[in-house]
C-alpha positions in Angstrom: -9.0 7.8 17.9 -6.3 5.0 17.9 -7.1 1.7 16.3 -6.7 -1.5 18.3 -4.1 -4.0 17.2 -6.8 -6.3 15.9 -8.4 -3.5 13.9 -5.1 -2.5 12.4 -4.5 -6.1 11.3 -7.8 -6.2 9.6 -7.3 -2.8 7.9 -3.9 -3.9 6.7 -5.5 -7.0 5.1 -8.1 -4.9 3.4 -5.5 -2.5 2.1 -3.3 -5.3 0.8 -6.0 -7.4 -0.7 -8.4 -4.7 -2.1 -6.7 -1.3 -2.3 -3.3 -2.5 -3.7 -4.7 -4.4 -6.7 -7.1 -1.5 -7.5 -4.3 1.0 -7.3 -2.0 -1.1 -9.5 -4.6 -1.4 -12.2 -5.1 2.4 -12.1 -1.4 3.1 -12.3 -0.8 0.7 -15.2 -3.9 2.0 -17.0 -2.7 5.6 -16.5 0.8 4.7 -17.9 -0.7 2.8 -20.8 -2.9 5.8 -21.6 0.1 8.1 -21.5 2.0 5.9 -23.9 -1.0 5.6 -26.3 -1.2 9.4 -26.3 2.4 9.6 -27.5 3.8 10.8 -24.2 6.2 7.8 -23.7 8.9 8.8 -21.2 12.4 7.4 -21.4 12.8 4.0 -19.7 14.6 5.4 -16.7 11.9 8.0 -16.2 9.2 5.4 -16.5 11.0 3.4 -13.8 11.1 6.4 -11.5 7.4 7.1 -12.1 6.5 3.5 -11.1 8.7 3.7 -8.0 7.3 7.0 -6.9 3.7 5.9 -7.5 4.4 2.7 -5.6 5.7 4.6 -2.6 2.8 7.0 -2.8 0.4 4.2 -2.6 1.3 3.3 1.0 2.4 6.6 2.5 -1.1 7.4 3.8 -1.4 4.0 5.4 1.9 3.7 7.2 0.3 4.1 10.6 -2.0 1.2 9.9 1.0 -1.1 9.2 3.1 -0.1 12.2 3.4 -3.0 14.6 1.0 -5.3 12.7 3.6 -8.1 12.7 4.2 -7.8 16.4 2.3 -9.6 19.2 -0.8 -7.8 20.5 0.4 -5.5 23.3 -3.0 -5.4 24.9 -3.5 -9.2 25.0 -3.3 -10.9 28.4 -0.1 -12.8 29.0 -0.2 -16.5 28.2 -0.1 -19.0 31.0 2.7 -21.6 30.5 
């Protein structure tokens, strides 16, 4: 089932305003826990871990974000 343009916009907002902060807190907590356990990776590896986890956050949602910034293709044309 395809989402309408309006639904995709709403889901994109939910993802950005709710999921992203929750995910960031989880990632930072996980990295903090690893460092407290004595498993501190080198700085370059830590950077790569953060980049990989940042990309992983949005991969499942890429279809939701496609075309959100464009005009609604199903909207009736405006009269000028």
